[in-house]
gemmi code that builds the backbone of each chain (N, CA, C; Angstrom):
import gemmi

chains = {
    "A": [
        ("MET", (54.744, 0.890, 42.682), (53.547, 1.224, 43.455), (53.837, 2.443, 44.339)),
        ("THR", (52.814, 3.210, 44.646), (53.016, 4.334, 45.543), (53.231, 3.812, 46.952)),
        ("ALA", (54.022, 4.545, 47.687), (54.319, 4.139, 49.058), (53.472, 4.967, 50.015)),
        ("ARG", (52.203, 5.118, 49.717), (51.351, 6.006, 50.496), (51.137, 5.468, 51.917)),
        ("THR", (51.015, 4.159, 52.041), (50.708, 3.593, 53.353), (51.951, 3.175, 54.125)),
        ("HIS", (53.013, 2.787, 53.414), (54.243, 2.358, 54.085), (55.426, 3.088, 53.461)),
        ("PRO", (55.591, 4.369, 53.779), (56.667, 5.131, 53.143), (58.044, 4.626, 53.563)),
        ("ASN", (58.969, 4.728, 52.630), (60.349, 4.371, 52.919), (60.995, 5.538, 53.658)),
        ("ARG", (61.151, 5.407, 54.970), (61.704, 6.506, 55.772), (63.219, 6.424, 55.867)),
        ("LEU", (63.800, 5.398, 55.262), (65.241, 5.193, 55.392), (66.028, 5.830, 54.258)),
        ("GLY", (65.323, 6.375, 53.254), (66.035, 6.967, 52.128), (66.791, 5.911, 51.346)),
        ("LEU", (68.021, 6.266, 50.952), (68.816, 5.336, 50.138), (69.061, 4.010, 50.870)),
        ("ARG", (69.206, 4.072, 52.203), (69.421, 2.830, 52.956), (68.219, 1.895, 52.826)),
        ("GLY", (67.049, 2.490, 52.609), (65.834, 1.690, 52.457), (65.857, 0.849, 51.190)),
        ("TRP", (66.650, 1.271, 50.218), (66.786, 0.477, 48.996), (67.495, -0.843, 49.309)),
        ("ILE", (68.464, -0.756, 50.199), (69.284, -1.941, 50.485), (68.569, -2.872, 51.453)),
        ("GLY", (67.896, -2.319, 52.420), (67.158, -3.163, 53.363), (67.222, -2.580, 54.747)),
        ("GLY", (66.177, -2.836, 55.517), (66.154, -2.340, 56.888), (66.945, -3.269, 57.789)),
        ("ARG", (66.898, -2.982, 59.070), (67.576, -3.877, 60.007), (66.861, -5.224, 60.024)),
        ("ASN", (67.584, -6.250, 60.326), (67.024, -7.599, 60.416), (66.355, -8.037, 59.115)),
        ("ALA", (66.943, -7.619, 57.990), (66.370, -7.995, 56.702), (66.417, -9.508, 56.537)),
        ("GLY", (65.312, -10.098, 56.127), (65.234, -11.543, 55.970), (65.757, -12.002, 54.618)),
        ("PHE", (65.713, -13.287, 54.425), (66.236, -13.896, 53.205), (65.508, -13.368, 51.968)),
        ("GLU", (64.175, -13.283, 52.045), (63.390, -12.810, 50.897), (63.725, -11.361, 50.558)),
        ("ARG", (64.111, -10.599, 51.587), (64.481, -9.204, 51.351), (65.768, -9.124, 50.517)),
        ("TRP", (66.680, -10.049, 50.729), (67.903, -10.065, 49.933), (67.610, -10.513, 48.497)),
        ("LEU", (66.661, -11.426, 48.360), (66.224, -11.809, 47.008), (65.616, -10.596, 46.296)),
        ("TYR", (64.849, -9.825, 47.066), (64.220, -8.611, 46.546), (65.284, -7.635, 46.046)),
        ("LEU", (66.340, -7.453, 46.841), (67.430, -6.559, 46.444), (68.141, -7.083, 45.198)),
        ("LEU", (68.385, -8.393, 45.180), (69.050, -9.002, 44.029), (68.167, -8.893, 42.775)),
        ("HIS", (66.859, -8.999, 42.983), (65.917, -8.859, 41.864), (66.035, -7.459, 41.268)),
        ("ARG", (66.155, -6.460, 42.134), (66.274, -5.081, 41.659), (67.594, -4.851, 40.938)),
        ("ILE", (68.676, -5.342, 41.542), (69.998, -5.132, 40.930), (70.051, -5.820, 39.566)),
        ("SER", (69.558, -7.063, 39.518), (69.567, -7.778, 38.232), (68.655, -7.071, 37.228)),
        ("GLY", (67.536, -6.536, 37.696), (66.623, -5.818, 36.804), (67.260, -4.568, 36.224)),
        ("LEU", (67.971, -3.816, 37.067), (68.641, -2.604, 36.581), (69.739, -2.960, 35.576)),
        ("GLY", (70.454, -4.047, 35.863), (71.483, -4.499, 34.923), (70.885, -4.895, 33.585)),
        ("LEU", (69.771, -5.602, 33.641), (69.108, -6.027, 32.399), (68.576, -4.828, 31.624)),
        ("LEU", (68.070, -3.824, 32.345), (67.561, -2.624, 31.676), (68.706, -1.888, 30.966)),
        ("ALA", (69.854, -1.773, 31.662), (71.015, -1.108, 31.048), (71.470, -1.870, 29.805)),
        ("TYR", (71.518, -3.204, 29.925), (71.909, -4.015, 28.765), (70.902, -3.834, 27.624)),
        ("PHE", (69.621, -3.814, 27.967), (68.575, -3.738, 26.947), (68.677, -2.436, 26.151)),
        ("VAL", (68.905, -1.333, 26.852), (69.040, -0.040, 26.163), (70.248, -0.076, 25.223)),
        ("MET", (71.367, -0.639, 25.728), (72.567, -0.751, 24.881), (72.286, -1.657, 23.675)),
        ("HIS", (71.562, -2.740, 23.932), (71.225, -3.705, 22.872), (70.420, -3.032, 21.756)),
        ("ILE", (69.499, -2.159, 22.144), (68.676, -1.463, 21.143), (69.575, -0.636, 20.219)),
        ("PHE", (70.507, 0.101, 20.822), (71.384, 0.964, 20.020), (72.349, 0.145, 19.156)),
        ("VAL", (72.944, -0.877, 19.749), (73.944, -1.664, 19.000), (73.293, -2.387, 17.820)),
        ("THR", (72.169, -3.038, 18.067), (71.558, -3.833, 16.993), (70.868, -2.968, 15.940)),
        ("SER", (70.631, -1.683, 16.266), (70.011, -0.814, 15.255), (70.975, -0.559, 14.092)),
        ("ALA", (72.251, -0.878, 14.289), (73.250, -0.683, 13.213), (72.906, -1.508, 11.979)),
        ("ARG", (72.110, -2.551, 12.156), (71.737, -3.405, 11.012), (70.958, -2.628, 9.956)),
        ("ALA", (70.265, -1.585, 10.386), (69.454, -0.819, 9.435), (70.319, 0.008, 8.495)),
        ("LEU", (71.593, 0.209, 8.843), (72.468, 1.087, 8.049), (73.367, 0.329, 7.082)),
        ("GLY", (73.293, -1.008, 7.095), (74.082, -1.775, 6.132), (75.179, -2.601, 6.771)),
        ("PRO", (75.863, -3.409, 5.962), (76.844, -4.367, 6.489), (78.051, -3.730, 7.170)),
        ("GLU", (78.541, -2.567, 6.635), (79.715, -1.945, 7.260), (79.397, -1.511, 8.692)),
        ("SER", (78.233, -0.879, 8.861), (77.834, -0.431, 10.195), (77.666, -1.610, 11.146)),
        ("TRP", (77.101, -2.685, 10.604), (76.877, -3.870, 11.440), (78.204, -4.459, 11.916)),
        ("VAL", (79.142, -4.592, 10.980), (80.450, -5.170, 11.340), (81.161, -4.276, 12.364)),
        ("GLN", (81.072, -2.952, 12.161), (81.685, -2.017, 13.112), (81.051, -2.147, 14.497)),
        ("ALA", (79.728, -2.236, 14.519), (79.023, -2.337, 15.808), (79.400, -3.628, 16.524)),
        ("MET", (79.485, -4.732, 15.773), (79.833, -6.011, 16.393), (81.282, -6.006, 16.887)),
        ("ALA", (82.157, -5.311, 16.128), (83.562, -5.224, 16.560), (83.677, -4.419, 17.846)),
        ("ALA", (82.796, -3.417, 17.988), (82.855, -2.557, 19.177), (82.426, -3.292, 20.445)),
        ("VAL", (81.649, -4.351, 20.291), (81.161, -5.073, 21.485), (81.702, -6.503, 21.519)),
        ("SER", (82.895, -6.697, 20.990), (83.499, -8.028, 21.036), (84.699, -8.007, 21.983)),
        ("GLY", (85.204, -9.165, 22.306), (86.344, -9.257, 23.219), (85.936, -9.896, 24.534)),
        ("PRO", (86.944, -10.259, 25.335), (86.659, -11.008, 26.577), (85.796, -10.245, 27.572)),
        ("VAL", (85.964, -8.911, 27.638), (85.168, -8.134, 28.600), (83.687, -8.249, 28.272)),
        ("PHE", (83.362, -8.111, 26.986), (81.959, -8.187, 26.578), (81.436, -9.617, 26.683)),
        ("GLU", (82.352, -10.597, 26.491), (81.911, -11.989, 26.621), (81.516, -12.293, 28.068)),
        ("ILE", (82.328, -11.808, 28.997), (81.990, -11.980, 30.413), (80.726, -11.184, 30.745)),
        ("GLY", (80.643, -9.979, 30.187), (79.448, -9.160, 30.398), (78.194, -9.849, 29.894)),
        ("GLU", (78.333, -10.512, 28.748), (77.191, -11.230, 28.178), (76.762, -12.373, 29.099)),
        ("TYR", (77.757, -13.022, 29.686), (77.429, -14.115, 30.617), (76.751, -13.559, 31.876)),
        ("LEU", (77.225, -12.417, 32.355), (76.594, -11.804, 33.528), (75.141, -11.419, 33.217)),
        ("VAL", (74.905, -10.949, 31.994), (73.533, -10.633, 31.581), (72.677, -11.904, 31.604)),
        ("PHE", (73.275, -12.993, 31.103), (72.558, -14.267, 31.109), (72.232, -14.698, 32.539)),
        ("ALA", (73.227, -14.573, 33.436), (73.018, -14.970, 34.834), (71.948, -14.091, 35.479)),
        ("ALA", (72.018, -12.783, 35.205), (71.022, -11.862, 35.761), (69.632, -12.208, 35.246)),
        ("PHE", (69.565, -12.538, 33.954), (68.268, -12.889, 33.381), (67.723, -14.174, 34.013)),
        ("ALA", (68.602, -15.161, 34.189), (68.155, -16.441, 34.772), (67.567, -16.205, 36.153)),
        ("PHE", (68.280, -15.455, 36.991), (67.773, -15.210, 38.343), (66.496, -14.379, 38.300)),
        ("HIS", (66.523, -13.286, 37.512), (65.382, -12.364, 37.463), (64.111, -13.084, 36.986)),
        ("ALA", (64.271, -13.954, 35.998), (63.105, -14.659, 35.451), (62.549, -15.662, 36.462)),
        ("VAL", (63.424, -16.472, 37.059), (62.946, -17.506, 37.988), (62.367, -16.864, 39.245)),
        ("ASN", (63.060, -15.842, 39.765), (62.529, -15.156, 40.947), (61.241, -14.394, 40.607)),
        ("GLY", (61.160, -13.890, 39.387), (59.934, -13.214, 38.949), (58.742, -14.158, 38.941)),
        ("ILE", (58.986, -15.406, 38.544), (57.903, -16.404, 38.576), (57.457, -16.623, 40.025)),
        ("ARG", (58.434, -16.700, 40.948), (58.085, -16.845, 42.380), (57.231, -15.659, 42.841)),
        ("LEU", (57.647, -14.459, 42.455), (56.909, -13.274, 42.882), (55.480, -13.274, 42.340)),
        ("HIS", (55.330, -13.787, 41.107), (53.983, -13.890, 40.541), (53.135, -14.859, 41.358)),
        ("PHE", (53.720, -16.003, 41.705), (52.981, -16.985, 42.507), (52.556, -16.378, 43.848)),
        ("VAL", (53.497, -15.719, 44.507), (53.196, -15.126, 45.816), (52.144, -14.029, 45.669)),
        ("GLU", (52.300, -13.207, 44.628), (51.347, -12.119, 44.379), (49.925, -12.657, 44.194)),
        ("LEU", (49.831, -13.798, 43.501), (48.508, -14.365, 43.206), (48.045, -15.355, 44.277)),
        ("GLY", (48.872, -15.561, 45.308), (48.467, -16.411, 46.437), (48.676, -17.898, 46.225)),
        ("PHE", (49.492, -18.261, 45.232), (49.756, -19.687, 44.989), (50.996, -20.146, 45.764)),
        ("LEU", (51.014, -21.408, 46.127), (52.195, -22.089, 46.706), (52.651, -21.498, 48.038)),
        ("ILE", (51.777, -20.767, 48.721), (52.179, -20.210, 50.017), (51.257, -20.699, 51.135)),
        ("GLY", (50.409, -21.683, 50.815), (49.533, -22.253, 51.837), (48.288, -21.413, 52.096)),
        ("ARG", (47.357, -22.029, 52.769), (46.121, -21.317, 53.091), (46.326, -20.440, 54.332)),
        ("PRO", (45.525, -19.383, 54.459), (45.614, -18.573, 55.678), (45.246, -19.409, 56.900)),
        ("ILE", (45.944, -19.197, 58.001), (45.651, -19.943, 59.222), (45.436, -18.972, 60.380)),
        ("GLU", (44.786, -19.461, 61.410), (44.541, -18.608, 62.561), (45.839, -18.367, 63.322)),
        ("PRO", (46.001, -17.172, 63.845), (47.240, -16.858, 64.582), (47.227, -17.439, 65.998)),
        ("ILE", (47.572, -18.718, 66.087), (47.602, -19.390, 67.390), (49.058, -19.692, 67.742)),
        ("TYR", (49.433, -19.383, 68.959), (50.805, -19.589, 69.417), (51.161, -21.072, 69.451)),
        ("PRO", (52.338, -21.530, 69.023), (53.435, -20.751, 68.441), (53.133, -20.382, 66.989)),
        ("TYR", (53.302, -19.112, 66.650), (52.874, -18.603, 65.357), (53.705, -19.165, 64.204)),
        ("ALA", (52.991, -19.565, 63.159), (53.664, -19.980, 61.918), (53.614, -18.786, 60.974)),
        ("THR", (54.751, -18.181, 60.693), (54.745, -16.988, 59.843), (54.634, -17.390, 58.372)),
        ("SER", (54.059, -16.488, 57.602), (53.917, -16.762, 56.172), (55.284, -16.838, 55.507)),
        ("VAL", (56.238, -16.060, 56.055), (57.591, -16.075, 55.484), (58.191, -17.476, 55.610)),
        ("GLY", (58.007, -18.086, 56.782), (58.532, -19.433, 56.987), (57.906, -20.439, 56.043)),
        ("ARG", (56.646, -20.213, 55.706), (55.955, -21.157, 54.826), (56.307, -20.928, 53.357)),
        ("GLN", (56.973, -19.807, 53.066), (57.391, -19.541, 51.680), (58.851, -19.876, 51.441)),
        ("ARG", (59.560, -20.199, 52.507), (61.014, -20.328, 52.403), (61.431, -21.390, 51.384)),
        ("TRP", (60.688, -22.513, 51.341), (61.047, -23.571, 50.391), (60.969, -23.061, 48.951)),
        ("LEU", (60.009, -22.153, 48.708), (59.857, -21.592, 47.371), (61.081, -20.737, 47.012)),
        ("SER", (61.533, -19.962, 47.979), (62.711, -19.121, 47.760), (63.949, -19.964, 47.519)),
        ("MET", (64.098, -21.043, 48.306), (65.263, -21.903, 48.133), (65.218, -22.604, 46.773)),
        ("THR", (64.010, -22.981, 46.341), (63.855, -23.621, 45.032), (64.269, -22.656, 43.919)),
        ("VAL", (63.874, -21.384, 44.078), (64.249, -20.365, 43.092), (65.765, -20.272, 42.967)),
        ("LEU", (66.430, -20.205, 44.120), (67.888, -20.100, 44.093), (68.513, -21.332, 43.451)),
        ("ALA", (67.970, -22.511, 43.785), (68.532, -23.757, 43.247), (68.367, -23.812, 41.729)),
        ("VAL", (67.161, -23.480, 41.248), (66.899, -23.534, 39.797), (67.765, -22.508, 39.064)),
        ("ALA", (67.829, -21.291, 39.624), (68.655, -20.253, 38.991), (70.126, -20.687, 38.970)),
        ("PHE", (70.580, -21.301, 40.051), (71.972, -21.751, 40.135), (72.271, -22.792, 39.047)),
        ("VAL", (71.356, -23.750, 38.887), (71.549, -24.798, 37.870), (71.614, -24.180, 36.478)),
        ("ILE", (70.708, -23.233, 36.199), (70.691, -22.583, 34.878), (71.983, -21.802, 34.643)),
        ("VAL", (72.433, -21.091, 35.672), (73.651, -20.277, 35.544), (74.873, -21.173, 35.316)),
        ("VAL", (74.945, -22.299, 36.033), (76.077, -23.221, 35.860), (76.029, -23.854, 34.464)),
        ("PHE", (74.853, -24.294, 34.062), (74.706, -24.895, 32.734), (75.060, -23.878, 31.650)),
        ("GLY", (74.600, -22.642, 31.833), (74.926, -21.580, 30.881), (76.415, -21.302, 30.834)),
        ("GLY", (77.050, -21.337, 32.004), (78.497, -21.121, 32.063), (79.246, -22.190, 31.287)),
        ("TYR", (78.785, -23.415, 31.427), (79.388, -24.523, 30.664), (79.224, -24.265, 29.164)),
        ("SER", (78.002, -23.861, 28.783), (77.714, -23.620, 27.369), (78.515, -22.429, 26.840)),
        ("PHE", (78.655, -21.374, 27.652), (79.356, -20.151, 27.239), (80.858, -20.388, 27.074)),
        ("PHE", (81.464, -20.974, 28.101), (82.919, -20.954, 28.199), (83.599, -22.280, 27.862)),
        ("ILE", (82.873, -23.387, 27.975), (83.525, -24.684, 27.766), (83.076, -25.335, 26.462)),
        ("ALA", (81.761, -25.511, 26.314), (81.250, -26.160, 25.107), (81.350, -25.240, 23.899)),
        ("GLY", (81.366, -23.909, 24.163), (81.479, -22.937, 23.063), (80.161, -22.781, 22.380)),
    ],
    "B": [
        ("MET", (43.928, 3.609, 41.857), (43.365, 2.916, 40.684), (44.357, 2.946, 39.519)),
        ("ARG", (44.942, 4.140, 39.312), (45.901, 4.265, 38.216), (47.119, 3.401, 38.484)),
        ("GLU", (47.603, 3.424, 39.726), (48.780, 2.626, 40.069), (48.485, 1.137, 39.934)),
        ("ARG", (47.276, 0.747, 40.311), (46.929, -0.673, 40.192), (46.923, -1.109, 38.727)),
        ("SER", (46.423, -0.231, 37.861), (46.407, -0.549, 36.425), (47.827, -0.691, 35.887)),
        ("LEU", (48.699, 0.231, 36.326), (50.098, 0.163, 35.868), (50.758, -1.124, 36.352)),
        ("TRP", (50.459, -1.517, 37.592), (51.024, -2.744, 38.171), (50.507, -3.972, 37.422)),
        ("THR", (49.199, -3.990, 37.155), (48.604, -5.114, 36.414), (49.226, -5.220, 35.027)),
        ("LEU", (49.424, -4.064, 34.406), (50.036, -4.045, 33.076), (51.476, -4.570, 33.140)),
        ("SER", (52.160, -4.260, 34.229), (53.531, -4.751, 34.383), (53.550, -6.271, 34.525)),
        ("ILE", (52.603, -6.810, 35.289), (52.512, -8.272, 35.433), (52.196, -8.907, 34.079)),
        ("ALA", (51.253, -8.291, 33.356), (50.877, -8.829, 32.044), (52.060, -8.775, 31.078)),
        ("SER", (52.862, -7.721, 31.200), (53.998, -7.577, 30.278), (55.007, -8.711, 30.460)),
        ("THR", (55.105, -9.271, 31.676), (56.053, -10.370, 31.885), (55.667, -11.585, 31.042)),
        ("GLY", (54.358, -11.844, 30.953), (53.908, -12.965, 30.120), (54.265, -12.737, 28.658)),
        ("VAL", (54.045, -11.499, 28.211), (54.386, -11.149, 26.822), (55.881, -11.319, 26.588)),
        ("ILE", (56.672, -10.875, 27.563), (58.139, -10.961, 27.425), (58.576, -12.424, 27.337)),
        ("VAL", (58.038, -13.267, 28.214), (58.427, -14.688, 28.222), (58.157, -15.325, 26.852)),
        ("VAL", (56.956, -15.096, 26.329), (56.582, -15.703, 25.047), (57.425, -15.130, 23.904)),
        ("LEU", (57.473, -13.794, 23.816), (58.153, -13.170, 22.677), (59.674, -13.299, 22.748)),
        ("LEU", (60.216, -13.351, 23.960), (61.667, -13.578, 24.070), (61.995, -14.990, 23.600)),
        ("GLY", (61.093, -15.928, 23.906), (61.270, -17.292, 23.400), (61.257, -17.321, 21.876)),
        ("VAL", (60.300, -16.593, 21.291), (60.222, -16.515, 19.821), (61.481, -15.845, 19.264)),
        ("HIS", (61.881, -14.751, 19.910), (63.059, -13.975, 19.474), (64.308, -14.856, 19.475)),
        ("MET", (64.525, -15.577, 20.568), (65.725, -16.412, 20.666), (65.661, -17.592, 19.687)),
        ("THR", (64.458, -18.133, 19.497), (64.298, -19.233, 18.541), (64.633, -18.763, 17.127)),
        ("LEU", (64.093, -17.596, 16.756), (64.361, -17.075, 15.415), (65.844, -16.717, 15.255)),
        ("MET", (66.440, -16.248, 16.349), (67.865, -15.881, 16.288), (68.753, -17.098, 16.069)),
        ("HIS", (68.453, -18.174, 16.798), (69.394, -19.299, 16.840), (68.974, -20.504, 16.004)),
        ("LEU", (67.727, -20.546, 15.558), (67.284, -21.721, 14.809), (66.978, -21.425, 13.345)),
        ("MET", (67.288, -20.197, 12.896), (67.031, -19.882, 11.487), (68.233, -20.225, 10.617)),
        ("GLY", (69.209, -20.873, 11.211), (70.365, -21.312, 10.436), (71.487, -20.311, 10.445)),
        ("GLY", (72.716, -20.815, 10.430), (73.880, -19.934, 10.366), (74.253, -19.346, 11.706)),
        ("GLU", (75.400, -18.656, 11.688), (75.864, -17.958, 12.888), (74.988, -16.719, 13.089)),
        ("PRO", (74.353, -16.570, 14.269), (73.345, -15.506, 14.451), (73.836, -14.101, 14.160)),
        ("LEU", (75.135, -13.826, 14.424), (75.618, -12.447, 14.297), (76.298, -12.159, 12.965)),
        ("GLU", (76.419, -13.166, 12.098), (77.006, -12.914, 10.783), (76.005, -12.165, 9.909)),
        ("TRP", (76.533, -11.308, 9.032), (75.663, -10.425, 8.234), (74.631, -11.206, 7.415)),
        ("GLY", (75.028, -12.352, 6.887), (74.088, -13.152, 6.098), (72.877, -13.574, 6.917)),
        ("SER", (73.114, -13.998, 8.151), (72.010, -14.390, 9.027), (71.173, -13.177, 9.406)),
        ("VAL", (71.856, -12.058, 9.613), (71.146, -10.825, 9.977), (70.201, -10.422, 8.851)),
        ("VAL", (70.706, -10.481, 7.612), (69.880, -10.128, 6.443), (68.662, -11.046, 6.349)),
        ("GLN", (68.912, -12.330, 6.603), (67.812, -13.304, 6.540), (66.705, -12.934, 7.543)),
        ("ARG", (67.126, -12.536, 8.746), (66.131, -12.158, 9.773), (65.472, -10.826, 9.426)),
        ("MET", (66.275, -9.892, 8.869), (65.737, -8.564, 8.579), (64.606, -8.618, 7.554)),
        ("ARG", (64.658, -9.615, 6.695), (63.629, -9.726, 5.647), (62.363, -10.379, 6.182)),
        ("SER", (62.416, -10.858, 7.420), (61.273, -11.560, 8.005), (60.331, -10.571, 8.696)),
        ("VAL", (59.091, -10.518, 8.207), (58.086, -9.655, 8.841), (57.757, -10.186, 10.236)),
        ("LEU", (57.786, -11.511, 10.413), (57.517, -12.115, 11.722), (58.547, -11.637, 12.744)),
        ("PHE", (59.829, -11.639, 12.319), (60.885, -11.197, 13.232), (60.692, -9.727, 13.602)),
        ("ALA", (60.400, -8.888, 12.599), (60.227, -7.449, 12.863), (59.030, -7.210, 13.781)),
        ("THR", (57.942, -7.932, 13.541), (56.733, -7.740, 14.349), (56.972, -8.146, 15.800)),
        ("THR", (57.532, -9.349, 15.997), (57.770, -9.805, 17.372), (58.821, -8.923, 18.053)),
        ("TYR", (59.777, -8.404, 17.256), (60.812, -7.521, 17.813), (60.166, -6.255, 18.379)),
        ("VAL", (59.257, -5.655, 17.608), (58.630, -4.402, 18.054), (57.742, -4.644, 19.274)),
        ("LEU", (56.999, -5.741, 19.267), (56.136, -6.049, 20.415), (56.972, -6.327, 21.669)),
        ("LEU", (58.058, -7.084, 21.483), (58.953, -7.375, 22.609), (59.608, -6.090, 23.110)),
        ("LEU", (59.971, -5.231, 22.183), (60.571, -3.936, 22.536), (59.633, -3.148, 23.451)),
        ("GLY", (58.381, -3.065, 23.059), (57.403, -2.306, 23.845), (57.184, -2.921, 25.226)),
        ("ALA", (57.004, -4.239, 25.277), (56.736, -4.908, 26.553), (57.940, -4.800, 27.490)),
        ("ALA", (59.138, -5.028, 26.956), (60.339, -5.001, 27.798), (60.646, -3.578, 28.275)),
        ("LEU", (60.452, -2.592, 27.394), (60.680, -1.211, 27.814), (59.702, -0.820, 28.912)),
        ("TYR", (58.443, -1.197, 28.741), (57.458, -0.853, 29.775), (57.824, -1.512, 31.099)),
        ("HIS", (58.098, -2.806, 31.061), (58.412, -3.554, 32.282), (59.662, -2.993, 32.972)),
        ("GLY", (60.689, -2.739, 32.202), (61.939, -2.249, 32.762), (61.821, -0.840, 33.321)),
        ("LEU", (61.206, 0.046, 32.559), (61.109, 1.435, 33.005), (60.094, 1.591, 34.135)),
        ("TYR", (59.064, 0.759, 34.138), (58.107, 0.785, 35.263), (58.810, 0.340, 36.553)),
        ("GLY", (59.632, -0.697, 36.455), (60.394, -1.142, 37.618), (61.371, -0.081, 38.093)),
        ("PHE", (62.033, 0.570, 37.139), (62.979, 1.643, 37.469), (62.240, 2.798, 38.143)),
        ("ARG", (61.062, 3.108, 37.646), (60.243, 4.175, 38.241), (59.900, 3.835, 39.691)),
        ("ASN", (59.539, 2.578, 39.952), (59.205, 2.190, 41.319), (60.387, 2.369, 42.256)),
        ("ILE", (61.581, 2.021, 41.752), (62.775, 2.171, 42.585), (62.995, 3.647, 42.920)),
        ("LEU", (62.827, 4.508, 41.924), (63.041, 5.943, 42.148), (61.962, 6.528, 43.059)),
        ("LEU", (60.715, 6.141, 42.841), (59.625, 6.726, 43.623), (59.613, 6.204, 45.057)),
        ("GLU", (60.370, 5.152, 45.300), (60.448, 4.635, 46.672), (61.135, 5.631, 47.604)),
        ("LEU", (61.841, 6.598, 47.021), (62.504, 7.622, 47.837), (61.533, 8.738, 48.236)),
        ("ASN", (60.257, 8.575, 47.904), (59.223, 9.553, 48.252), (59.549, 10.972, 47.806)),
        ("PRO", (59.765, 11.179, 46.510), (60.013, 12.553, 46.052), (58.739, 13.392, 46.170)),
        ("GLY", (58.920, 14.711, 46.156), (57.769, 15.601, 46.194), (56.978, 15.502, 44.897)),
        ("ALA", (55.833, 16.189, 44.877), (54.932, 16.075, 43.734), (55.600, 16.509, 42.427)),
        ("THR", (56.369, 17.603, 42.485), (57.006, 18.112, 41.266), (58.049, 17.129, 40.742)),
        ("LEU", (58.879, 16.634, 41.656), (59.930, 15.706, 41.254), (59.315, 14.387, 40.766)),
        ("ARG", (58.226, 14.026, 41.368), (57.515, 12.816, 40.964), (56.988, 12.944, 39.533)),
        ("ARG", (56.401, 14.103, 39.248), (55.899, 14.346, 37.891), (57.049, 14.383, 36.894)),
        ("ALA", (58.163, 15.003, 37.310), (59.335, 15.079, 36.420), (59.880, 13.674, 36.128)),
        ("THR", (59.928, 12.840, 37.172), (60.409, 11.463, 36.993), (59.532, 10.722, 35.998)),
        ("ASN", (58.218, 10.839, 36.197), (57.287, 10.182, 35.279), (57.475, 10.673, 33.843)),
        ("ALA", (57.633, 12.008, 33.713), (57.744, 12.596, 32.376), (59.031, 12.149, 31.680)),
        ("VAL", (60.142, 12.155, 32.427), (61.434, 11.780, 31.832), (61.421, 10.314, 31.406)),
        ("LEU", (60.899, 9.449, 32.273), (60.874, 8.016, 31.939), (59.929, 7.742, 30.777)),
        ("LEU", (58.793, 8.451, 30.766), (57.849, 8.258, 29.662), (58.465, 8.720, 28.344)),
        ("ALA", (59.107, 9.898, 28.385), (59.729, 10.424, 27.156), (60.866, 9.511, 26.699)),
        ("GLY", (61.689, 9.073, 27.654), (62.793, 8.174, 27.309), (62.294, 6.855, 26.735)),
        ("GLY", (61.258, 6.304, 27.349), (60.696, 5.037, 26.869), (60.112, 5.177, 25.475)),
        ("LEU", (59.365, 6.265, 25.269), (58.771, 6.480, 23.942), (59.865, 6.696, 22.895)),
        ("GLY", (60.903, 7.448, 23.280), (62.009, 7.695, 22.358), (62.701, 6.401, 21.957)),
        ("LEU", (62.985, 5.553, 22.940), (63.638, 4.271, 22.644), (62.730, 3.373, 21.804)),
        ("PHE", (61.436, 3.421, 22.091), (60.502, 2.593, 21.327), (60.448, 3.051, 19.868)),
        ("VAL", (60.380, 4.363, 19.663), (60.340, 4.899, 18.293), (61.636, 4.548, 17.562)),
        ("PHE", (62.771, 4.712, 18.256), (64.066, 4.417, 17.632), (64.178, 2.927, 17.262)),
        ("GLY", (63.803, 2.059, 18.206), (63.872, 0.615, 17.951), (62.928, 0.188, 16.838)),
        ("THR", (61.740, 0.822, 16.814), (60.772, 0.494, 15.763), (61.290, 0.953, 14.406)),
        ("TRP", (61.898, 2.153, 14.391), (62.493, 2.641, 13.141), (63.537, 1.635, 12.630)),
        ("ALA", (64.393, 1.157, 13.556), (65.446, 0.210, 13.149), (64.834, -1.061, 12.561)),
        ("ALA", (63.752, -1.540, 13.183), (63.123, -2.778, 12.696), (62.492, -2.575, 11.323)),
        ("VAL", (61.803, -1.438, 11.154), (61.118, -1.173, 9.878), (62.140, -0.869, 8.779)),
        ("ALA", (63.135, -0.041, 9.116), (64.163, 0.285, 8.120), (64.939, -0.963, 7.710)),
        ("SER", (65.089, -1.898, 8.654), (65.831, -3.129, 8.358), (65.126, -3.983, 7.311)),
        ("LEU", (63.786, -3.873, 7.267), (63.058, -4.631, 6.239), (63.531, -4.203, 4.850)),
        ("GLY", (63.693, -2.869, 4.689), (64.173, -2.347, 3.413), (65.631, -2.697, 3.165)),
        ("THR", (66.457, -2.547, 4.219), (67.885, -2.872, 4.081), (68.067, -4.336, 3.762)),
        ("GLY", (67.262, -5.180, 4.423), (67.360, -6.624, 4.171), (67.008, -6.970, 2.722)),
        ("ALA", (65.982, -6.243, 2.191), (65.608, -6.494, 0.785), (66.717, -6.046, -0.152)),
        ("THR", (67.373, -4.917, 0.180), (68.437, -4.382, -0.662), (69.645, -5.322, -0.707)),
        ("PHE", (70.084, -5.755, 0.489), (71.292, -6.569, 0.559), (71.025, -8.075, 0.372)),
        ("GLY", (69.746, -8.412, 0.473), (69.422, -9.839, 0.344), (69.227, -10.275, -1.086)),
        ("GLY", (69.171, -9.310, -1.993), (69.030, -9.647, -3.394), (67.603, -9.982, -3.786)),
    ],
}
model = gemmi.Model(1)
for chain_id, residues in chains.items():
    chain = gemmi.Chain(chain_id)
    for i, (resn, *xyz) in enumerate(residues, 1):
        res = gemmi.Residue()
        res.name, res.seqid = resn, gemmi.SeqId(i, " ")
        for name, pos in zip(("N", "CA", "C"), xyz):
            atom = gemmi.Atom()
            atom.name, atom.element = name, gemmi.Element(name[0])
            atom.pos, atom.b_iso = gemmi.Position(*pos), 0.0
            res.add_atom(atom)
        chain.add_residue(res)
    model.add_chain(chain)
structure = gemmi.Structure()
structure.add_model(model)
structure.setup_entities()
């Protein structure tokens, strides 16, 4: 989106977060980092898997080039990034569409902030992503 | 208005990605055999369903990813020229990757027929 009304005056520091960044702001940063990682993986995936169009020798060579423990760990990191990005993305959709964040209330002291009323949703996202990542880790490294 | 349309399209693309990634992973892992062995690859390459969902997923994921990347870059408030250049480079890169990925999917149909007997 254009930043016409709320420009980022912090430059590169604005990517990481302003002062007193809240919990959701760190989720936002993690969402971006995981998204960039997934984009990098996706571009690589397009090139690597395109080897199938050239025949079996090319395919075997391409698979050999991306095998080994480093790529196995990398694949797991992609899985973890995807798990978080997807679950947090669902939260962002809910918030964007006004679901699960309560009805608007009058600003009467002591103020109930909307952030406080969304916190359970953020914690649920982290919990669900954590369970998926742990289960995936078991499947990747232990169960095979 | 234009930005709102791009944002709406990005939200819509997530739904497409969720559905088609599910189809993609199902076809990868439930069509039998080890997914990365050449025999399994040939089996998938001969599938028009796999090629079609692959191309649609390619387009949706590229749009979603590059649109997000564009937002991160434009958050630095570049000038009008740099902004246009960013848009042009990402659009050209996205179209290039889409054409390349589509070529691989379509060419694979022929390769799959050749090696699949």
